[in-house]
VEXDREN-2710 file (C-alpha; in Angstrom, 1 decimal):
% VEXDREN-2710
k/r/px/py/pz
1/MET/136.3/-48.6/24.3
2/ALA/139.3/-50.2/25.1
3/LYS/139.8/-54.2/24.8
4/ILE/140.8/-55.4/28.3
5/GLU/142.7/-58.7/28.4
6/VAL/144.5/-60.9/31.0
7/LEU/147.8/-62.9/30.5
8/ASP/147.8/-65.4/33.0
9/CYS/151.7/-66.2/34.3
10/THR/151.3/-68.9/36.5
11/LEU/153.4/-71.4/34.7
12/ARG/155.9/-68.7/33.8
13/ASP/156.3/-66.7/37.4
14/GLY/155.2/-70.2/39.4
15/ALA/158.3/-71.9/38.0
16/TYR/160.5/-69.8/40.7
17/ILE/158.5/-71.4/43.2
18/VAL/158.9/-75.1/41.9
19/ASN/162.1/-74.7/39.7
20/GLY/160.1/-75.2/36.7
21/GLN/158.8/-78.8/37.8
22/PHE/155.1/-78.3/37.4
23/GLY/154.7/-81.9/36.1
24/GLN/153.3/-82.7/32.5
25/GLY/149.4/-83.4/33.9
26/VAL/149.7/-80.3/35.9
27/ILE/150.7/-78.1/32.8
28/LYS/148.8/-79.8/30.7
29/GLY/145.8/-79.0/33.0
30/LEU/146.3/-75.6/34.0
31/ILE/146.7/-74.8/29.7
32/GLN/143.4/-76.8/29.0
33/LYS/142.0/-75.0/32.0
34/LEU/142.9/-71.5/31.1
35/GLN/141.4/-71.9/27.7
36/ASN/138.3/-73.2/28.5
37/ALA/138.2/-70.1/31.2
38/ARG/138.5/-68.1/28.0
39/VAL/142.0/-66.2/29.2
40/GLU/143.4/-64.4/26.3
41/LEU/147.0/-64.6/27.2
42/ILE/148.6/-68.0/28.5
43/GLU/152.0/-67.6/29.1
44/CYS/153.4/-71.2/29.3
45/GLY/156.5/-71.0/30.4
46/TRP/160.4/-69.9/29.7
47/LEU/162.5/-70.6/27.1
48/LYS/165.7/-71.2/28.2
49/ASP/169.3/-72.3/27.2
50/ALA/168.8/-75.8/28.2
51/PRO/167.5/-78.9/27.0
52/HIS/163.5/-79.5/27.9
53/VAL/163.0/-81.9/31.1
54/GLU/159.5/-83.1/30.8
55/GLY/157.1/-82.1/32.6
56/SER/158.9/-78.5/33.3
57/SER/157.6/-75.4/32.2
58/PHE/161.4/-74.1/31.1
59/TYR/161.5/-74.8/27.4
60/HIS/164.3/-74.4/25.3
61/LEU/162.5/-74.6/21.5
62/PRO/158.6/-74.3/21.1
63/SER/158.5/-78.0/19.8
64/ASP/158.7/-78.5/23.6
65/LEU/155.3/-77.0/24.3
66/ARG/153.5/-79.4/21.8
67/VAL/153.1/-82.3/24.1
68/TYR/151.4/-80.1/26.6
69/LEU/149.3/-78.3/23.9
70/GLY/145.6/-79.6/23.3
71/GLU/143.6/-78.0/20.7
72/LYS/144.9/-74.8/20.8
73/ARG/141.5/-71.9/21.5
74/LYS/140.8/-69.6/19.0
75/GLY/140.5/-67.0/20.9
76/SER/143.8/-67.9/23.0
77/THR/147.4/-66.4/22.6
78/TYR/150.3/-69.0/23.8
79/VAL/153.6/-67.1/25.1
80/ALA/156.8/-68.0/26.9
81/MET/159.0/-65.6/28.0
82/ILE/162.9/-65.1/27.5
83/ASP/165.0/-62.9/29.7
84/TRP/167.0/-60.3/27.1
85/ASP/170.6/-61.9/28.2
86/ARG/169.7/-65.5/28.7
87/TYR/168.5/-67.3/26.1
88/ASP/170.3/-67.7/22.4
89/ASP/167.6/-66.5/20.3
90/SER/169.6/-67.8/17.0
91/VAL/168.5/-71.1/18.3
92/LEU/164.8/-70.4/17.6
93/PRO/163.4/-71.7/14.6
94/LYS/160.5/-69.6/12.5
95/ASN/156.8/-70.0/14.0
96/ASP/154.7/-73.1/12.2
97/GLY/152.0/-72.2/13.9
98/SER/151.8/-75.2/16.3
99/SER/152.8/-74.7/19.2
100/LEU/153.8/-70.9/20.8
101/ASP/152.5/-67.8/18.9
102/ALA/154.2/-65.1/20.4
103/VAL/157.1/-64.0/23.2
104/ARG/157.6/-61.7/25.6
105/VAL/161.1/-60.5/26.3
106/VAL/161.7/-59.2/29.9
107/PHE/164.9/-56.2/30.0
108/PRO/166.5/-54.5/32.6
109/TYR/166.4/-50.9/33.1
110/GLY/169.0/-49.4/30.4
111/ARG/168.5/-52.5/28.8
112/ALA/165.6/-52.0/26.0
113/LYS/167.9/-50.8/23.4
114/GLU/169.4/-54.7/23.5
115/GLY/166.2/-56.0/24.2
116/ILE/163.9/-54.9/21.7
117/GLU/166.6/-55.9/19.2
118/ILE/166.2/-59.2/20.9
119/GLY/162.9/-59.3/20.4
120/GLU/162.5/-57.5/16.4
121/ARG/164.8/-60.8/15.7
122/ILE/162.4/-63.3/16.7
123/ARG/159.5/-61.3/15.3
124/GLY/161.2/-61.5/11.6
125/LYS/160.9/-65.5/12.8
126/GLY/157.1/-64.9/12.7
127/TYR/156.6/-64.7/16.5
128/ARG/154.4/-61.5/17.9
129/ILE/156.5/-60.0/20.3
130/TYR/155.8/-58.0/23.8
131/PHE/157.8/-56.3/26.2
132/GLN/158.2/-56.5/29.4
133/ALA/160.5/-53.2/30.9
134/ALA/161.1/-54.5/34.1
135/ASN/161.4/-52.3/37.6
136/THR/159.2/-49.5/35.7
137/LEU/159.2/-47.4/38.8
138/ALA/163.0/-46.7/38.2
139/TYR/162.1/-44.4/34.9
140/LYS/162.2/-41.0/35.0
141/GLU/159.7/-39.2/32.6
142/GLN/162.1/-39.0/30.2
143/ASP/163.5/-42.3/30.5
144/LEU/159.6/-43.6/29.8
145/ILE/159.5/-40.9/26.7
146/GLU/162.6/-42.2/25.1
147/LEU/161.6/-46.0/26.1
148/ALA/157.9/-45.1/23.9
149/GLU/159.5/-43.6/21.2
150/ARG/161.9/-47.0/21.2
151/ILE/159.3/-48.9/21.3
152/ASN/157.1/-47.3/18.7
153/ARG/159.7/-47.6/15.7
154/CYS/159.6/-51.2/16.6
155/ARG/155.5/-51.5/16.8
156/PRO/155.5/-54.8/19.1
157/ASP/152.1/-56.1/20.3
158/GLY/152.5/-54.7/23.2
159/LEU/154.6/-53.2/26.2
160/SER/154.4/-53.8/29.8
161/ILE/154.6/-51.9/33.1
162/VAL/156.6/-53.8/35.6
163/ASP/156.5/-53.6/39.3
164/THR/159.3/-55.5/39.9
165/PHE/159.9/-55.0/43.7
166/GLY/155.9/-54.3/44.5
167/ALA/157.4/-51.0/45.5
168/MET/154.3/-48.8/43.4
169/TYR/151.2/-47.1/44.8
170/GLU/148.5/-45.8/42.6
171/GLU/150.1/-42.8/41.9
172/ASP/153.2/-44.2/40.9
173/LEU/151.1/-46.3/38.4
174/MET/148.8/-43.7/37.1
175/ARG/151.9/-41.7/36.6
176/ILE/153.9/-44.2/34.6
177/ALA/151.1/-45.1/32.9
178/GLY/150.0/-41.7/31.8
179/ILE/153.6/-40.3/30.0
180/LEU/153.8/-44.0/28.2
181/ASP/149.6/-43.6/27.1
182/LYS/150.1/-40.0/25.7
183/HIS/153.5/-40.7/24.1
184/LEU/152.8/-44.7/22.9
185/ASP/151.3/-45.4/19.7
186/PRO/147.7/-46.4/19.9
187/SER/148.0/-49.7/18.2
188/ILE/150.4/-50.8/21.1
189/LYS/149.1/-52.6/24.2
190/LEU/150.1/-51.2/27.3
191/GLY/150.3/-54.3/30.0
192/PHE/150.4/-54.6/33.9
193/HIS/152.4/-56.9/35.5
194/SER/152.3/-56.5/39.9
195/HIS/153.8/-58.0/42.9
196/ASN/152.3/-58.2/45.5
197/ASN/154.7/-57.0/48.3
198/GLN/152.6/-54.2/49.9
199/GLN/149.3/-55.9/49.2
200/MET/148.7/-53.4/46.4
201/ALA/148.8/-55.9/43.2
202/PHE/145.1/-56.3/43.0
203/ALA/144.4/-52.9/43.8
204/ASN/146.9/-51.4/41.0
205/SER/145.6/-53.7/39.1
206/MET/141.5/-52.7/39.0
207/ALA/143.1/-49.1/39.0
208/PHE/145.0/-49.8/35.8
209/ALA/142.0/-51.2/34.2
210/ASN/139.7/-48.4/35.3
211/ARG/141.9/-45.7/34.0
212/PHE/141.8/-47.4/30.3
213/ALA/138.5/-48.7/30.4
214/ASP/136.5/-45.9/28.7
215/GLY/139.7/-45.1/26.4
216/ALA/140.7/-46.2/22.5
217/ARG/143.7/-47.8/24.5
218/ASP/144.0/-51.7/24.5
219/ILE/145.5/-53.1/27.6
220/MET/146.5/-56.4/29.1
221/ILE/146.9/-57.5/32.8
222/ASP/149.0/-60.3/34.5
223/ALA/148.1/-62.2/37.2
224/SER/148.4/-65.3/38.1
225/LEU/146.2/-68.6/40.0
226/CYS/146.4/-67.7/43.8
227/GLY/148.7/-65.0/42.7
228/MET/151.5/-67.7/42.3
229/GLY/155.0/-66.1/42.0
230/ARG/158.5/-65.7/43.6
231/GLY/158.4/-63.6/46.6
232/ALA/155.0/-61.8/47.7
233/GLY/153.9/-63.6/44.3
234/ASN/151.5/-61.4/41.8
235/ALA/147.9/-60.4/41.5
236/THR/145.5/-63.5/41.3
237/THR/143.6/-64.6/38.5
238/GLU/140.7/-65.3/40.1
239/LEU/140.3/-61.8/41.9
240/LEU/141.0/-59.9/38.9
241/THR/138.9/-62.0/36.2
242/GLY/135.9/-61.7/38.7
243/PHE/136.5/-58.3/38.7
244/LEU/136.5/-57.5/35.2
245/ASP/133.1/-59.5/34.8
246/ARG/131.8/-57.9/37.3
247/ARG/132.9/-54.2/36.3
248/HIS/134.1/-54.1/33.1
249/HIS/131.8/-56.8/30.9
250/LYS/134.1/-59.6/30.7
251/ASN/132.9/-63.2/30.4
252/TYR/135.2/-65.2/31.8
253/ASP/134.4/-68.8/33.0
254/LEU/135.1/-68.5/37.1
255/ASP/134.1/-72.1/37.2
256/GLU/137.0/-73.1/35.2
257/ILE/139.6/-70.8/37.2
258/LEU/138.3/-72.5/40.1
259/ASP/138.3/-76.2/39.0
260/ALA/142.0/-75.4/38.0
261/ILE/142.9/-74.1/41.6
262/ASP/140.8/-77.3/43.2
263/THR/142.6/-80.1/40.9
264/TYR/146.2/-78.7/40.5
265/MET/147.0/-75.3/43.0
266/VAL/145.8/-76.7/46.4
267/GLY/149.1/-79.3/46.5
268/PHE/151.4/-76.5/45.4
269/GLN/150.0/-74.4/48.4
270/GLU/150.5/-77.4/50.7
271/LYS/154.1/-77.8/50.0
272/TYR/155.1/-74.3/49.2
273/ASP/155.2/-70.4/50.5
274/TRP/154.4/-67.5/48.6
275/GLY/152.3/-64.2/49.0
276/TYR/152.5/-61.4/51.1
277/SER/154.7/-61.3/54.2
278/THR/156.3/-58.6/56.6
279/PRO/159.7/-59.4/54.9
280/TYR/158.3/-58.8/51.2
281/PHE/156.5/-55.5/52.9
282/ILE/160.1/-54.6/53.7
283/ALA/161.4/-55.1/49.9
284/GLY/158.7/-53.7/48.5
285/ALA/159.2/-50.7/50.7
286/TYR/162.7/-50.4/49.9
287/CYS/162.7/-51.3/45.8
288/CYS/164.7/-54.2/46.9
289/HIS/165.6/-57.8/44.9
290/VAL/163.8/-60.6/46.8
291/ASN/167.1/-62.4/46.6
292/ASN/168.4/-60.5/49.4
293/ILE/165.2/-61.3/51.6
294/ALA/165.2/-65.0/51.4
295/TYR/169.5/-64.7/51.8
296/LEU/168.5/-63.1/55.2
297/LEU/165.6/-65.4/56.0
298/ASP/167.5/-68.7/54.8
299/HIS/170.7/-67.8/56.6
300/HIS/170.2/-65.5/59.4
301/ARG/166.4/-65.5/60.9
302/SER/166.6/-62.1/61.0
303/SER/163.9/-60.3/62.4
304/ALA/161.8/-57.8/61.0
305/LYS/163.1/-55.3/62.3
306/ASP/166.9/-55.8/61.7
307/MET/165.9/-57.0/58.5
308/ARG/165.1/-53.5/57.1
309/ASN/167.7/-52.2/59.1
310/ILE/170.3/-54.2/57.0
311/ILE/168.3/-53.9/54.0
312/ALA/168.1/-49.4/54.7
313/SER/172.0/-49.6/55.2
314/LEU/172.2/-50.5/51.4
315/SER/172.7/-48.1/48.8
316/PRO/169.5/-47.6/46.7
317/ALA/172.0/-49.6/43.4
318/ASP/172.9/-52.4/46.1
319/ARG/169.1/-53.0/46.9
320/LEU/168.7/-53.9/43.3
321/LYS/170.8/-56.7/43.4
322/TYR/172.2/-59.0/45.6
323/ASP/175.7/-59.2/46.1
324/TYR/175.5/-61.7/49.1
325/ASP/179.1/-61.1/50.4
326/LEU/177.8/-57.3/50.4
327/LEU/174.3/-58.1/52.7
328/GLU/176.7/-60.9/55.1
329/GLU/179.3/-57.6/55.7
330/LYS/175.8/-55.6/56.3
331/TYR/174.5/-58.3/58.7
332/ILE/177.2/-58.6/60.9
333/GLU/177.5/-54.6/61.0
334/ASN/174.4/-54.7/62.4
335/GLN/174.6/-57.6/64.6
336/SER/177.6/-56.5/66.0
337/ARG/176.6/-52.8/66.9
338/LEU/179.7/-52.4/69.6
339/VAL/179.2/-51.2/73.2
340/GLU/181.3/-51.0/75.7
341/ASP/181.8/-54.2/77.7
342/GLN/184.4/-54.7/79.5
343/ALA/183.4/-53.6/82.9
344/VAL/180.6/-56.1/82.5
345/MET/182.9/-59.2/81.2
346/GLU/185.2/-58.2/84.3
347/ASP/182.1/-58.9/86.6
348/LEU/180.9/-61.9/85.1
349/LYS/183.6/-63.7/85.2
350/LYS/183.8/-63.1/89.0
351/ARG/180.6/-64.0/89.4
352/PHE/180.8/-67.2/87.2
353/ALA/184.3/-68.2/88.9
354/ASP/184.7/-72.1/89.4
355/LYS/180.9/-72.0/89.3
356/THR/179.0/-74.8/87.3
357/VAL/176.8/-72.8/84.8
358/LEU/173.7/-75.1/83.7
359/LEU/172.1/-74.2/80.4
360/ILE/168.7/-74.6/80.2
361/ALA/167.5/-74.6/76.5
362/PRO/164.0/-74.9/75.1
363/GLY/164.2/-78.0/73.9
364/ARG/160.7/-80.4/75.0
365/SER/163.0/-82.3/77.4
366/SER/164.0/-79.6/79.4
367/LEU/159.9/-79.5/80.1
368/ARG/159.6/-83.1/80.2
369/GLU/162.1/-83.8/82.4
370/MET/162.2/-81.0/84.7
371/SER/162.4/-83.2/87.5
372/ALA/165.3/-84.8/87.0
373/ILE/167.4/-81.3/85.7
374/LYS/166.4/-79.7/88.7
375/GLU/167.6/-82.4/91.3
376/ALA/170.6/-82.7/89.1
377/ALA/171.3/-78.8/89.5
378/GLU/170.5/-78.9/93.5
379/LYS/173.2/-81.5/93.9
380/GLU/176.0/-79.3/93.1
381/ASP/175.9/-75.4/93.3
382/VAL/175.4/-74.3/89.8
383/ILE/174.2/-70.8/88.1
384/SER/171.3/-71.7/86.0
385/VAL/170.8/-69.4/83.1
386/ALA/168.0/-69.8/80.7
387/VAL/168.5/-70.1/76.8
388/ASN/167.1/-67.6/74.5
389/ALA/163.5/-68.7/76.1
390/ILE/161.9/-68.6/79.9
391/LEU/160.1/-71.9/81.1
392/SER/157.5/-72.0/83.9
393/GLY/158.9/-73.8/86.7
394/TYR/162.7/-73.6/86.4
395/ASP/164.2/-70.7/89.4
396/TYR/166.7/-68.9/86.9
397/ASP/169.4/-67.3/88.2
398/TYR/169.7/-65.2/84.8
399/LEU/168.4/-65.0/81.0
400/PHE/170.7/-65.1/78.0
401/PHE/169.0/-63.8/75.0
402/SER/170.9/-63.7/71.7
403/ASN/167.8/-62.8/69.6
404/ARG/165.4/-59.5/69.7
405/VAL/162.4/-61.5/69.1
406/ARG/162.8/-64.4/71.7
407/TYR/163.8/-61.2/74.0
408/ASP/160.7/-59.4/73.0
409/TYR/158.0/-62.6/73.7
410/ALA/159.7/-63.5/77.1
411/ALA/159.0/-59.7/78.3
412/ALA/155.6/-60.0/76.9
413/VAL/154.4/-63.3/77.7
414/TYR/156.5/-64.2/81.2
415/GLU/156.2/-60.8/82.7
416/LYS/157.1/-61.9/86.3
417/GLU/159.6/-64.1/85.6
418/PHE/161.6/-61.7/82.9
419/ALA/160.9/-58.8/85.4
420/SER/162.8/-60.4/88.5
421/CYS/165.8/-62.1/86.8
422/GLU/169.2/-60.7/85.7
423/LYS/169.6/-60.8/82.0
424/ILE/172.6/-60.8/79.9
425/LEU/171.9/-59.8/76.2
426/LEU/174.6/-60.0/72.9
427/SER/174.5/-56.2/71.9
428/ASN/172.4/-57.6/68.9
429/VAL/169.5/-57.6/71.3
430/LYS/170.1/-54.1/72.2
431/ALA/172.6/-51.5/72.5
432/ALA/171.8/-49.8/75.6
433/ALA/170.9/-51.7/79.3
434/ASP/168.0/-51.4/81.2
435/ALA/167.6/-52.5/84.8
436/LYS/169.0/-56.1/85.5
437/GLU/170.8/-56.1/82.1
438/MET/174.3/-56.9/81.2
439/ILE/175.7/-56.3/77.6
440/VAL/178.0/-58.1/75.9
441/ASN/179.2/-57.8/72.2
442/PHE/177.9/-60.2/69.6
443/ASN/181.2/-61.1/68.1
444/ARG/182.5/-62.4/71.4
445/ALA/180.0/-64.9/71.3
446/ILE/180.2/-66.2/67.4
447/LYS/182.2/-68.1/65.5
448/ARG/181.9/-67.5/61.7
449/GLY/182.0/-69.9/59.1
450/TRP/178.4/-71.8/59.2
451/GLU/175.2/-70.2/57.7
452/HIS/173.2/-70.7/61.3
453/PHE/176.3/-69.3/63.4
454/ASP/174.5/-67.2/65.8
455/ASN/172.7/-70.6/67.4
456/ALA/172.3/-69.5/70.9
457/VAL/172.9/-72.2/72.6
458/MET/176.8/-72.2/71.0
459/CYS/176.6/-68.3/71.3
460/ALA/176.0/-69.3/75.2
461/LEU/179.3/-71.9/75.0
462/ARG/181.1/-69.2/73.3
463/LEU/180.5/-66.5/76.0
464/LEU/181.5/-68.7/78.7
465/GLN/184.8/-69.9/77.2
466/ALA/185.1/-66.4/77.2
467/LEU/184.5/-65.8/80.6
468/GLY/187.1/-68.4/81.8
469/VAL/183.8/-70.6/82.8
470/THR/185.2/-74.5/83.0
471/SER/182.2/-76.6/84.2
472/VAL/179.2/-76.7/82.4
473/ALA/175.6/-78.9/82.0
474/ILE/173.1/-78.4/79.6
475/ALA/169.6/-79.5/79.2
476/GLY/166.7/-79.3/76.2
477/PHE/169.3/-78.9/73.6
478/ASP/167.5/-81.5/71.6
479/GLY/167.6/-80.9/68.5
480/PHE/164.8/-79.7/65.9
481/LYS/162.0/-82.1/65.1
482/ASN/160.5/-82.1/61.5
483/GLU/158.0/-79.7/62.4
484/TYR/158.8/-76.7/64.3
485/ASN/156.2/-76.7/67.1
486/GLU/157.6/-80.4/67.7
487/SER/161.0/-79.0/69.2
488/TYR/159.8/-76.8/71.9
489/ALA/158.6/-76.9/75.5
490/ASP/156.7/-73.4/74.3
491/ALA/155.1/-74.6/71.3
492/SER/154.3/-70.8/71.0
493/LEU/157.8/-69.9/71.1
494/PRO/158.8/-67.6/68.2
495/THR/159.9/-69.1/64.7
496/LEU/163.0/-68.2/64.0
497/GLY/163.5/-69.2/60.4
498/ALA/161.1/-69.9/57.4
499/ASP/161.2/-73.0/55.3
500/LEU/164.2/-74.0/57.3
501/ASP/166.0/-78.1/56.4
502/TYR/166.0/-78.9/60.1
503/GLN/168.0/-82.2/59.3
504/LYS/170.5/-80.2/57.5
505/LEU/170.2/-77.4/60.6
506/ASN/171.0/-80.3/62.7
507/GLU/173.9/-81.4/61.2
508/GLU/175.4/-77.9/61.0
509/ILE/174.7/-77.1/64.7
510/ARG/176.4/-80.5/65.6
511/GLU/179.2/-79.7/63.3
512/MET/179.9/-76.0/65.3
513/TYR/179.4/-77.9/68.6
514/GLN/181.9/-80.6/67.7
515/ASP/184.5/-77.9/66.0
516/PHE/184.0/-76.1/69.7
517/VAL/184.8/-79.1/72.2
518/VAL/187.6/-79.8/69.5
519/SER/189.2/-75.9/69.9
520/ASP/188.7/-75.8/73.4
521/GLU/191.2/-78.8/73.9
522/GLY/189.1/-79.8/77.0
523/ARG/189.3/-77.2/79.0
524/MET/185.4/-76.7/79.6
525/LYS/183.7/-79.9/80.7
526/ILE/180.2/-80.0/79.0
527/ARG/177.9/-82.7/80.6
528/PHE/174.2/-83.6/79.0
529/LEU/171.5/-83.8/81.3
530/THR/168.9/-84.6/78.6
531/ASP/169.5/-86.8/75.5
532/SER/170.8/-84.6/72.5
533/TYR/171.3/-84.9/68.7
534/PHE/174.1/-82.8/69.2
535/SER/176.2/-84.6/72.2
536/LYS/177.2/-87.5/70.0
537/GLY/179.8/-89.6/72.4
538/THR/179.4/-87.2/75.0
539/GLU/178.9/-88.3/78.9
540/ARG/175.6/-87.7/80.2
541/LEU/175.1/-86.4/83.9
END
């Protein structure tokens, strides 16, 4: 029967989450717990071309790892990974047996030859070697056969299938595994490294184990504690070992694994996010590098639908890369959705002519100071405009939306107010108007140069500027608090961002606002009805 082994990659794949900075105690503790749990392969981190920093799972030399190792367990193999072109293997000393036992070399599609050459040099220094064929889904049948032939000539300890983008279904994995099993030398272990973009990591890992359980091929399956890893993360060590104990007669100590989670992982779960999410599902569905998703989340707070459209607009080759200039171009292209808006603009100019416009933003002060705001608005003939959110208690003349998620939320939650009020929409929200809707081009309301240039209040101000409005009052443009739901009058308002640095965002919006005031040269008189982080030095009504 096949020998099934688990490789725990928490300290290596989890390093993406914490930039390797686990801390000395955590690295030592995790290694100790994993070896006590009888995990066969423990990936202790990366070998990198930089001096080791204490507490990091990035090592320059194997000797850097010694401080984290107690007494090595006889049945465990201690591994580190190198990226095929990001580590100078000439500095690697001969293996003295005191730290690393093996090195895993990961190489991209089309670079097997170079990766294998590096692995052979490392094996010449006394280390066992394993290879990871990144984005194995890209390999056609002949590619897989040629890969197997190259690996056979090298005869490493193992070769792993890698579902880089979390795009594989079981049939994909079985097809690839079947070809490699047929052509790979029987003495070479076949491995599988999953990602959880489509919630398939554990299911595929179980299918892989079941596929080989009754055969002669030894296999290894990667997993990490709590699935810790970049983006959607990996199969979880706790689930995988529990399954193998129950179905394949393994003997892992689950108590040690759960102790490792309780002692060392809970703190990371409280501070960092990883694992399945809708954006990372999109990455998996389109075989897209997770950095593209992270960019769209961090820089533009893109909705899932917009994100899917942007990623879909990239070529298959461009999805594998992370060309941020190209991604920005595609984002703008998607958001612009040019519409014929000249008639709408002329109509709005007439409606807003010689009027004071009251922008009611969704900050908490709009609710807290509602009476004062309404009283101030009644003193003059104002046009009241809700900015990206409806708040009960206000009688709006118009609703302004610059974001589709906020538009959909308002339509569903404030159905009566939404239906009765006229709406001004940017073309990134929708391109075809329904009843009581006026659509203007997205590009009329933005000025690029900042990460979050599409802030709703700033978009509203720029649109009003284009309409010739010269008198504006603003309420509820408070500034972001440390926690998202502390910032808004409606605590259930859908979030527009993930893991945002709110202080940085505040400074950026203030810079945009100040730039607007300066470039407007005083033509628009802006008054704040409520305190605002962005109104430093601005007269309050």
